[in-house]
C-alpha positions as a printed Julia matrix, in Angstrom:
69×3 Matrix{Float64}:
   6.75  -31.1    10.84
   3.98  -29.14   12.92
   6.55  -28.09   15.53
   8.74  -26.75   12.62
   5.71  -24.6    11.38
   5.29  -23.37   15.05
   8.88  -22.51   15.44
   8.78  -20.43   12.35
   5.52  -18.72   12.96
   7.32  -17.84   16.33
  10.85  -16.5    14.57
   8.63  -14.59   12.44
   6.77  -13.01   15.01
   9.76  -12.41   17.05
  11.61  -11.01   14.26
   8.43   -8.72   13.34
   8.26   -7.36   16.78
  12.0    -6.56   16.76
  11.55   -4.62   13.6
   8.56   -2.83   14.87
  10.59   -1.78   17.91
  13.53   -0.8    15.64
  11.27    1.54   13.72
   9.69    3.15   17.01
  13.14    4.42   17.62
  14.27    5.29   14.54
  11.08    7.42   13.17
   9.29    9.98   15.35
   5.63   10.27   15.65
   5.48   13.39   13.31
   7.7    11.28   10.97
   5.17    8.56   11.0
   2.11   11.08   10.73
   3.56   12.45    7.62
   4.44    9.46    6.17
   0.83    8.13    6.45
  -0.36   11.61    5.19
   1.65   11.12    2.06
   0.85    7.45    1.72
  -2.71    7.14    2.35
  -3.89    9.29   -0.51
  -1.29    7.85   -3.06
  -2.82    4.52   -1.9
  -6.55    5.92   -2.63
  -5.94    7.2    -6.17
  -4.04    4.39   -6.98
  -6.14    1.69   -6.16
  -9.62    3.15   -5.48
  -9.73    5.62   -8.4
  -8.51    3.47  -11.15
 -12.23    2.8   -12.47
 -12.94    6.49  -12.55
  -9.66    7.23  -14.45
 -10.33    4.43  -16.64
 -13.91    5.43  -17.67
 -12.46    9.23  -17.93
 -10.06    7.92  -20.39
 -12.58    6.1   -22.35
 -14.95    8.99  -22.59
 -11.77   10.84  -23.79
 -10.92    8.66  -26.73
 -14.66    8.75  -27.85
 -14.52   12.66  -27.52
 -11.64   12.69  -30.25
 -13.22   10.26  -32.5
 -11.31    7.02  -31.38
 -13.96    4.24  -31.99
 -11.84    1.45  -32.07
  -9.66    0.69  -28.72
């Protein structure tokens, strides 16, 4: 059983490295940079600022008179 798990880990690493090598051929460094420029701010807005947005919506509800929510 242990050797089977090691074999699965080796296959995953091999297939992952092959996939990364394929992506290096398909995408240019400029395309990767543009992708990161688009993805990183989106990740930041989606996950890091969620609590800020929640607080703003909470305050907006109180401002327009919604007291129960």
